[in-house]
C-alpha positions as CSV (number, residue, x, y, z in Angstrom):
1,M,39.7,255.0,-47.4
2,A,39.4,253.1,-50.3
3,S,35.8,251.9,-49.1
4,K,34.9,255.6,-48.8
5,K,35.9,256.6,-52.2
6,K,34.1,253.7,-53.7
7,K,30.8,254.8,-51.9
8,E,31.5,258.3,-53.2
9,A,31.9,257.1,-56.7
10,A,28.7,255.1,-56.4
11,A,26.7,257.7,-55.2
12,K,27.9,260.0,-57.9
13,A,27.2,257.4,-60.6
14,A,23.7,257.1,-59.0
15,L,23.1,260.7,-59.1
16,E,24.3,260.8,-62.8
17,I,21.6,258.1,-63.8
18,E,19.0,259.8,-62.1
19,K,20.0,263.0,-63.9
20,Q,19.9,261.1,-67.2
21,Q,16.2,259.6,-66.6
22,K,15.2,263.1,-65.5
23,A,16.2,264.4,-69.0
24,L,14.8,261.3,-70.6
25,K,11.6,261.9,-69.1
26,Q,11.4,265.8,-69.9
27,R,12.2,264.8,-73.3
28,F,9.7,262.5,-73.8
29,I,6.9,264.6,-72.2
30,E,7.9,267.6,-74.8
31,R,8.0,265.2,-77.8
32,F,4.7,263.7,-77.1
33,V,2.8,267.1,-76.4
34,I,4.2,268.2,-79.8
35,L,3.0,265.2,-81.2
36,L,-0.5,265.2,-79.9
37,E,-0.9,268.8,-81.3
38,L,0.4,267.8,-84.8
39,Y,-2.0,264.8,-85.0
40,G,-5.0,266.4,-83.4
41,G,-4.6,270.0,-82.1
42,T,-5.1,271.4,-78.7
43,T,-8.4,269.2,-78.6
44,L,-6.2,265.9,-78.4
45,S,-3.5,267.6,-76.2
46,K,-6.1,268.2,-73.6
47,L,-6.9,264.5,-73.3
48,F,-3.3,264.0,-72.0
49,P,-2.5,266.3,-69.1
50,P,1.5,266.3,-68.6
51,T,1.3,264.6,-65.3
52,F,-0.4,261.4,-67.0
53,I,2.1,261.5,-69.8
54,G,5.0,261.7,-67.2
55,E,3.9,259.3,-64.6
56,N,1.7,256.6,-66.8
57,L,2.9,256.9,-70.5
58,F,6.6,257.2,-69.8
59,Q,6.6,254.1,-67.7
60,L,4.8,252.4,-70.8
61,R,6.6,253.8,-73.5
62,Y,8.3,252.0,-76.5
63,P,12.2,252.5,-76.4
64,V,14.0,254.1,-79.2
65,L,15.1,251.7,-82.1
66,K,18.3,250.3,-81.4
67,G,20.7,247.7,-83.1
68,K,22.2,245.1,-80.8
69,A,24.7,241.9,-81.2
70,S,22.7,239.0,-81.8
71,P,23.1,236.8,-78.7
72,D,23.2,233.8,-80.9
73,H,25.7,235.1,-83.5
74,P,28.7,236.9,-82.3
75,I,29.6,240.3,-84.3
76,A,32.2,242.6,-83.6
77,K,31.3,245.6,-81.4
78,E,32.6,248.3,-83.6
79,K,30.0,246.8,-86.2
80,V,27.1,247.5,-83.9
81,V,28.2,250.9,-83.2
82,Q,28.5,251.6,-87.0
83,F,25.1,250.5,-87.7
84,N,23.5,252.6,-85.1
85,S,25.3,255.7,-86.4
86,L,24.4,254.9,-89.9
87,M,20.8,254.1,-89.3
88,N,20.4,257.4,-87.3
89,Y,22.1,259.0,-90.1
90,F,19.8,257.9,-92.7
91,M,17.0,258.9,-90.5
92,R,18.1,262.4,-89.9
93,D,16.3,264.1,-92.6
94,E,13.4,261.8,-93.1
95,F,10.1,262.9,-91.7
96,I,6.5,261.5,-90.8
97,Q,3.9,263.4,-93.3
98,L,0.6,263.4,-91.9
99,E,-2.6,263.8,-93.9
100,N,-3.3,267.3,-92.3
101,G,-0.2,268.7,-93.6
102,N,1.7,268.4,-90.4
103,K,4.9,266.4,-90.1
104,Y,7.5,265.1,-87.5
105,P,11.0,263.5,-87.6
106,L,10.9,259.8,-88.4
107,S,13.1,259.0,-85.7
108,W,10.4,260.0,-83.3
109,Y,8.3,257.2,-84.5
110,P,9.5,254.1,-83.0
111,A,9.6,255.6,-79.2
112,E,7.1,258.6,-79.0
113,G,5.1,257.9,-82.1
114,M,4.2,254.6,-81.7
115,T,3.5,255.1,-77.8
116,L,1.0,257.7,-78.8
117,L,-0.8,255.5,-81.5
118,N,-0.9,252.7,-78.9
119,S,-2.3,255.1,-76.0
120,I,-5.4,256.4,-78.1
121,N,-7.3,253.1,-77.0
122,I,-7.0,254.1,-73.4
123,V,-8.8,257.4,-73.5
124,E,-12.3,257.1,-72.2
125,P,-14.7,256.3,-75.1
126,D,-17.5,258.4,-73.6
127,N,-15.3,261.5,-73.4
128,P,-17.1,263.8,-76.0
129,A,-13.9,265.0,-77.3
130,A,-12.5,261.4,-78.0
131,L,-15.4,260.8,-80.2
132,T,-14.0,263.1,-82.6
133,V,-10.2,262.5,-82.1
134,I,-10.2,258.7,-82.1
135,P,-11.7,257.8,-85.5
136,F,-9.1,260.1,-86.9
137,F,-6.3,258.0,-85.4
138,E,-7.6,254.7,-87.0
139,K,-5.8,255.5,-90.3
140,Y,-2.7,255.3,-88.7
141,L,-2.8,252.2,-86.2
142,P,-1.1,248.9,-87.2
143,D,-2.2,246.8,-90.1
144,T,-3.3,250.2,-92.1
145,K,-1.6,251.3,-95.5
146,Y,-0.1,254.4,-93.6
147,Y,1.6,252.0,-90.9
148,E,2.9,249.8,-93.4
149,E,4.4,252.6,-95.5
150,V,6.3,253.7,-92.5
151,Q,7.7,250.3,-91.9
152,D,8.7,250.1,-95.5
153,R,10.5,253.3,-95.1
154,L,12.3,252.1,-91.9
155,S,13.1,248.7,-93.8
156,D,14.8,250.7,-96.6
157,I,16.9,252.5,-94.0
158,L,18.0,249.5,-92.4
159,L,18.7,247.7,-95.6
160,E,21.1,250.8,-96.4
161,S,22.8,250.7,-93.2
162,T,23.6,247.0,-93.4
163,R,24.7,247.6,-97.0
164,Y,27.3,250.0,-96.1
165,L,28.7,247.6,-93.7
166,S,28.6,244.4,-96.0
167,D,31.7,242.8,-97.7
168,L,31.4,239.9,-99.9
169,T,35.2,238.6,-98.8
170,T,34.4,238.9,-95.1
171,E,30.7,239.0,-94.0
172,I,27.2,240.0,-95.4
173,I,25.3,241.9,-92.5
174,K,21.7,241.6,-92.1
175,V,19.1,242.7,-89.4
176,D,16.6,240.7,-87.3
177,T,13.4,242.8,-87.0
178,T,11.3,240.4,-85.2
179,Q,11.8,241.7,-81.6
180,S,11.2,245.1,-82.6
181,A,7.9,247.0,-82.1
182,V,7.9,248.7,-85.2
183,F,7.9,245.6,-87.4
184,E,6.0,243.4,-85.0
185,S,3.6,245.6,-83.0
186,Y,2.8,243.0,-80.4
187,E,6.6,243.3,-79.2
188,P,7.2,245.6,-76.0
189,K,10.9,246.1,-77.3
190,N,12.5,247.8,-80.1
191,D,15.6,245.6,-80.5
192,L,17.3,245.2,-83.8
193,F,19.6,242.2,-83.5
194,I,22.4,242.4,-85.9
195,R,23.6,239.2,-87.7
196,P,26.9,238.6,-89.7
197,F,26.9,236.0,-92.6
198,K,30.3,234.8,-93.7
199,P,30.7,233.5,-96.9
200,E,32.7,230.2,-97.3
201,T,36.1,230.6,-99.3
202,V,36.6,227.7,-101.8
203,Y,39.8,226.9,-103.6
204,L,39.2,226.2,-107.4
205,L,41.8,224.0,-109.4
206,I,42.3,226.4,-112.6
207,N,44.8,225.4,-115.0
208,G,46.7,223.1,-112.4
209,E,46.8,226.0,-109.9
210,K,44.7,226.6,-107.0
211,H,42.9,229.8,-106.6
212,S,40.7,231.3,-103.7
213,A,37.3,232.2,-104.7
214,I,33.7,232.7,-103.3
215,Q,30.3,231.0,-104.5
216,L,28.6,233.8,-105.7
217,G,25.1,234.8,-103.6
218,W,23.3,237.1,-101.0
219,V,21.4,236.7,-98.0
220,T,17.8,237.1,-98.4
221,P,15.3,238.6,-96.0
222,S,14.6,235.5,-94.4
223,M,18.3,235.0,-93.1
224,K,19.2,232.4,-95.8
225,W,21.9,232.2,-98.3
226,H,20.7,232.4,-101.8
227,M,23.1,231.2,-104.0
228,L,23.1,232.0,-108.0
229,K,22.9,229.6,-110.9
230,V,23.2,230.9,-114.5
231,K,22.8,229.0,-117.8
232,P,26.0,229.2,-119.8
233,S,24.0,230.3,-122.7
234,Q,22.9,233.4,-120.9
235,L,26.5,234.6,-120.8
236,G,26.8,233.4,-124.6
237,F,28.8,229.9,-124.0
238,K,27.8,227.1,-126.4
239,V,27.4,224.0,-124.7
240,E,27.0,220.3,-125.8
241,G,24.1,218.6,-124.1
242,L,21.7,220.3,-121.7
243,D,22.2,224.2,-120.9
244,I,21.5,223.7,-117.2
245,P,22.2,226.4,-114.6
246,L,25.4,226.3,-113.1
247,D,27.1,227.7,-109.9
248,I,28.9,231.1,-110.3
249,F,32.2,231.3,-108.5
250,V,34.2,234.8,-107.9
251,Q,37.8,234.8,-107.6
252,K,39.0,236.7,-104.6
253,H,41.4,238.3,-107.7
254,A,38.2,239.5,-109.4
255,L,37.0,241.5,-106.2
256,M,40.2,243.0,-105.6
257,R,40.3,244.3,-109.0
258,L,36.9,245.5,-108.6
259,K,38.1,247.3,-105.0
260,E,41.0,249.0,-107.2
261,R,39.1,250.1,-110.0
262,I,35.8,251.3,-108.7
263,N,36.6,251.7,-105.1
264,I,33.2,252.5,-103.7
265,T,31.6,250.9,-100.8
266,P,32.1,247.4,-100.9
267,G,28.5,246.5,-99.9
268,V,27.4,248.4,-103.0
269,M,29.8,246.9,-105.2
270,H,29.2,243.5,-104.3
271,E,25.5,243.7,-104.2
272,I,25.4,245.2,-107.8
273,L,27.5,242.1,-108.8
274,F,25.3,239.4,-107.3
275,L,22.2,241.4,-108.8
276,T,23.9,241.6,-112.1
277,F,23.9,237.9,-112.5
278,A,20.4,237.6,-111.0
279,E,19.1,239.2,-114.2
280,D,17.0,237.1,-116.5
281,K,18.6,238.6,-119.6
282,I,22.4,239.3,-118.5
283,K,24.2,241.8,-120.5
284,H,27.2,240.8,-121.7
285,V,29.9,240.6,-124.9
286,F,31.0,237.3,-125.8
287,R,34.7,237.3,-127.4
288,D,37.7,234.8,-127.7
289,G,35.7,232.1,-125.9
290,K,35.2,234.6,-122.7
291,S,32.0,236.3,-121.8
292,L,32.4,240.0,-120.6
293,V,29.3,240.7,-118.3
294,E,28.6,244.4,-117.9
295,F,29.0,246.0,-114.7
296,R,26.5,249.1,-114.0
297,I,26.3,251.7,-111.3
298,S,23.4,254.1,-111.4
299,N,22.6,252.3,-114.6
300,E,25.8,253.4,-116.4
301,K,28.1,251.0,-117.6
302,A,31.6,251.1,-115.5
303,G,33.4,248.1,-116.6
304,Y,32.9,244.2,-117.2
305,F,33.6,240.8,-115.2
306,L,35.5,238.5,-117.3
307,V,33.7,235.1,-117.0
308,K,35.0,231.8,-118.3
309,L,33.2,228.4,-118.5
310,H,35.4,225.5,-116.6
311,G,33.4,222.3,-116.7
312,N,30.4,222.6,-114.7
313,Q,31.5,226.1,-113.2
314,L,31.1,229.5,-114.5
315,I,34.1,231.6,-112.9
316,V,34.7,235.2,-112.7
317,H,38.3,235.7,-113.3
318,T,38.7,239.5,-113.1
319,F,37.3,242.9,-113.4
320,L,38.1,245.3,-116.1
321,F,37.5,248.9,-115.9
322,L,35.7,250.3,-119.1
323,T,39.1,251.9,-120.3
324,N,41.0,248.8,-119.7
325,D,42.7,246.6,-122.5
326,R,40.2,243.8,-123.6
327,T,37.4,245.6,-123.3
328,P,35.6,246.9,-126.5
329,E,35.7,250.3,-125.1
330,G,39.3,250.1,-124.1
331,D,40.5,248.5,-127.3
332,K,38.9,251.4,-129.3
333,L,40.5,253.9,-127.0
334,K,43.7,252.1,-127.7
335,K,43.0,252.3,-131.3
336,L,42.0,256.2,-131.2
337,L,45.2,257.2,-129.2
338,A,47.7,254.6,-129.5
339,L,47.9,254.0,-126.2
340,V,49.5,251.1,-124.4
341,K,48.8,249.7,-121.1
342,T,51.4,251.9,-119.3
343,D,50.0,255.0,-120.9
344,K,46.4,254.4,-119.4
345,K,48.4,253.8,-115.9
346,Y,50.4,256.9,-116.1
347,L,47.5,259.0,-117.1
348,E,45.4,257.3,-114.2
349,I,42.5,256.7,-116.5
350,D,42.3,253.1,-115.7
351,N,40.3,253.5,-112.3
352,L,37.2,255.3,-111.3
353,P,38.3,257.5,-108.5
354,A,41.2,259.0,-110.4
355,F,39.1,259.2,-113.8
356,N,36.3,261.2,-111.7
357,A,39.1,263.5,-110.3
358,Y,39.9,264.7,-113.6
359,R,36.2,266.3,-114.1
360,I,36.5,265.4,-117.6
361,Y,32.8,265.9,-118.3
362,E,33.8,269.8,-118.0
363,N,36.1,269.3,-120.9
364,E,34.3,269.5,-124.4
365,T,37.5,267.9,-126.3
366,L,37.9,265.2,-124.0
367,S,34.3,264.3,-123.3
368,K,34.0,264.1,-127.3
369,L,36.8,261.5,-127.1
370,F,35.4,259.5,-124.4
371,E,32.2,259.5,-125.8
372,E,33.7,258.4,-129.4
373,A,35.3,255.5,-127.6
374,G,32.2,254.4,-125.9
375,C,33.3,255.5,-122.5
376,G,30.7,258.3,-122.3
377,S,29.0,256.6,-119.5
378,L,32.0,257.3,-117.3
379,L,31.2,261.0,-117.6
380,K,28.0,260.3,-115.6
381,L,29.4,258.6,-112.7
382,G,31.2,261.9,-111.0
383,H,28.7,261.6,-108.2
384,L,30.2,258.7,-107.0
385,K,33.3,260.6,-105.7
386,Q,31.4,261.0,-102.3
387,F,31.1,256.8,-102.0
388,S,34.9,256.4,-102.9
389,Q,36.9,254.6,-100.1
390,I,40.0,256.6,-101.1
391,M,40.5,260.6,-101.3
392,V,41.8,261.6,-104.8
393,S,42.7,265.5,-105.3
394,D,41.3,267.0,-108.5
395,K,43.5,266.6,-111.5
396,D,44.0,268.8,-114.3
397,A,42.0,267.4,-117.5
398,E,44.2,269.6,-119.9
399,S,47.1,267.5,-118.7
400,I,45.6,264.7,-120.7
401,E,45.4,266.7,-123.7
402,R,49.1,267.8,-123.6
403,Y,50.1,264.3,-123.3
404,L,48.1,262.8,-126.1
405,A,48.7,266.0,-128.4
406,D,50.4,263.7,-131.1
407,A,47.9,260.9,-130.8
408,P,46.3,260.0,-134.2
409,Y,42.8,261.0,-132.6
410,F,44.0,264.7,-132.1
411,R,46.2,264.7,-135.3
412,N,43.3,263.9,-137.5
413,K,40.9,266.6,-135.8
414,N,43.4,269.2,-136.5
415,P,43.3,270.3,-140.0
416,E,47.0,271.7,-140.0
417,N,48.4,268.2,-139.2
418,M,46.4,266.7,-142.0
419,C,48.1,266.0,-145.4
């Protein structure tokens, strides 16, 4: 009885596989015919009968572009699933634009599109129709400017997909494209091997106590760690002797504060952190023996990394949101409003998700206040709500006005309260 059930299950599975294969073939034929007409009209489509497409080209087709776990570098299965979901999402609204004005989905390019471009060579050269069609395709073939532009667009999508999955506290995700026909035209497959790169946690002795940290670096396209080195003078430090580039270490405490106070996609925040210190001219404010290095998102200042020089190491100790005490803007806001740290925490203007929830940019009075304090850049970061890792309900901006009604800034602005 059990044997009979197994046979029935196997037969059912075989029928399902056959059904899926037929559907796959039908989709391939339909897309291929559409592409033929988009590229070269009915003249071109007549050169490829549906039977030839279904029986010959379907067997020779390139598979779809797909991320897989690297066989030599284990990675969690859910990360592979997430990568493919992100890649397909980013390709969803992208199109291949042809010179004749026609276009088709970028997602068709790795499989049906490349199969078409590589099938042009098998059209009989003595066919009169081919003489007018084949030259047209030459501008789209591998090693052409058009082909390289498509590669660049797909590379950007892969970069964006891996950025969303990366986190400097756990692992940086990169994709090996060397076994993908899209990037290596001689490859028969379209496999993207996903590789994790785990940063090493080190323990630094600071003022007699051990603190966990990560050396600041990022993974290059060549799949190698690039660790940054910065001259102390680039951050405002004066050193005796040679001003040589030093390693930078980021305390995990700083990354935790960055998450709490900015709280957008970790890979985005951490890559900005890396790129900030990779600049030739690092924007900073030097005060009280410490360097406050600007953290910018969409080129708008959102806060500072507090950096100290310890011997032959530069250490990022913490991250300060723009309104926090110990920043120039936060101190000015404190002076204008006579605020203490607990006031800022109560009002929830000490982190970006909550700050954005107030929609302060829609309130003229508060907008002027924050601009006067030097925090106007925060009013331009409302679009980051969609990237926030936490959901914060909209807040009433007027509640801030009511709370601060007796603050020096508002008393001085109101003639009735002036002596």
